[in-house]
C-alpha positions, 0 to 999 in steps of 0.5 A: 499493772497496779494489780501485780504491784499489789500482789508483789507487795503482799508476797513480800510482806508475808516473807518478812513476817516468816523470816523473823520466826521460821527457825525459832525454838521454844524455851523447853527445847533448849538446854540453858546452862545456869552453872559451870563446874571445872575440875582436874583429876587424873591428868584430865579436865572434868567439866560439869554443867548445871541445868535447871528445869525452867518449865517447873519454875514458870508453872509454880505460883509460889513455894511448892513441894517437889518430889524430884529435883529440878536440877540436872548436872552433866559431866564431861571429861577430856585431856583438854577443857574444850574436849571435856565440854564437847563430851557434854554434848554427846547425850544432851538430847538437844541444843545447849546454850551457855549464854545464861550461865550465872555461876562458875565453880572451880575445884582446888585442883583446877586453881593449881596453875591451870586458871590461864588455860581454863579462862582462855577456853571458856572465853573463846567460846563467844557465848559466856558473858563476863558477869557470872559469879565465880567461886572455888570449892574443896568439895565435890562439884556435883554436890555444890551444883545440886543444892536445895533452897529454903521453903522450896523456893526457886533454885534461882534464888540460892546464894550461888546465883544471888550472893550480894543480897546476903552479903549486904546483910552479913559481909562474911566473904566478899563475892566477885564476878568473873570480870573482877577476877580477870581484871587482876588475874594477869597482873604480876602482883595482884591478889584476888580473894576468890570466895569458897563455897560448901553445901554443908548445912548444920543450921536449917532443918526441915523436920529431921532433915538438914538439906544441902544449902550453899554457904561461903566458908572462906576464900582462896587467895589467887596470885600469879595465876594460881591459888596460894591456899584457902583461908577460912573461919577466924583466920580470915577476920583480919582480911575483912578490915584490910583487903575487902572492897566493901563491907556493908555490915559485920558483927564484932564480938569483944571479949573480956578477961578470956570469957567465952561470952562477948562483953560487947557486940558491935555491927561494923560498917565500911572499914577503910585501911591505909597501908604504908611500907618501909624497908627495914634491913632485908625485909619490909615493914608495913604500917596500917591505919584502919578506920571503921564505923559501928553501932551497938548491938549488945552491951552488958553494961560494964562499959562506962562511956562510948569511948571505953567501948571504942577503945575495947573494939579497937584493941579487938580489931588490932588483935584480929589484924595481927593474928590473921597476918601471922597465921597466913604468913606461916602458910605463905599466904598474902591475904592482905595484898601487901606484895601488890601494895609494893608493886603499885607504890614502891616498885624498886623494893618490889623488884628487889625483894618480891619479884624473884622470890617464891615466898616474898611474904616471909620478908614482910612484917607488921609495924604499927597497927592503928585502929579508929572506931567510931560508934554512931549510936551511943545513946539511941537505937537509931544512927545516921552515917 
């Protein structure tokens, strides 16, 4: 009897071992999607899927030259987004998984009233996580999904997949994850700043070639489920002080008497702005109070005291806040999130002047803009917060 029990236990042990790996697959036999692009053109959705050759990444011990790209981009189309995604499978050759998606890129057309449908389809798949970085672009999506990397490093290190490291060094346009966009997407007055990307590179060269490199060049203002428009370059400067969640460090160039060379350069840290509103006639006036810490990067010696520098910086920041507001107001873009401020702090005024209007920002005006700059290193290269 004990012999049969021994054989039965041995057989069960073998079955347990086999059941854990009998259907396992090697990494190279699965397509892991790392980036998604979504466009809408000619009344059809176009879905792009980015594949990276993980086998080449695993084999290389350091930077190596590559004769061929290790990035593949697939394209599928259909009258619905799910049809476009299913179209990708037709020639995928092997199983395709979406669990490793690290970035989502939306075209300008896709952001024009189709975001609700796009997110419903993507999230109903059950495979996509809520953590990918999300971007908008005015450029061809296959181009921004096929960038290069400096020094032939792994494509996994590009800004598309790791935007925070660069943002902490140069807080130009704040990156956001999918769940951060969804948190406010369905709110009736929320404003989301969706960073815009391009691969146009005029900075880094490899010999006489300027390879395509990802960079952020502005942001799209998303409200009520659609884009109000893109804000780029200097038109975005004031928004950094008013409506960013966190600014790690960013240069402020202070000019004097119309000179093209800055008289003073500061590195700004963590600006904080308090907004208050008051109804004036048929409109709303907003008063802003901004506080920001800074350190001196360059000074040509024309300033007599730290307070003189702070005052010059305060005037520069106030000018940027007012200029950005006026430029965006002329385009019906609420990059400061003033409508959202009313919704959360003065609901009666929001219902009266904002809720039923297609262009509520035309009723908005800036009142007082107070800026307080604190220089932390007036007499030393080191500073402490």
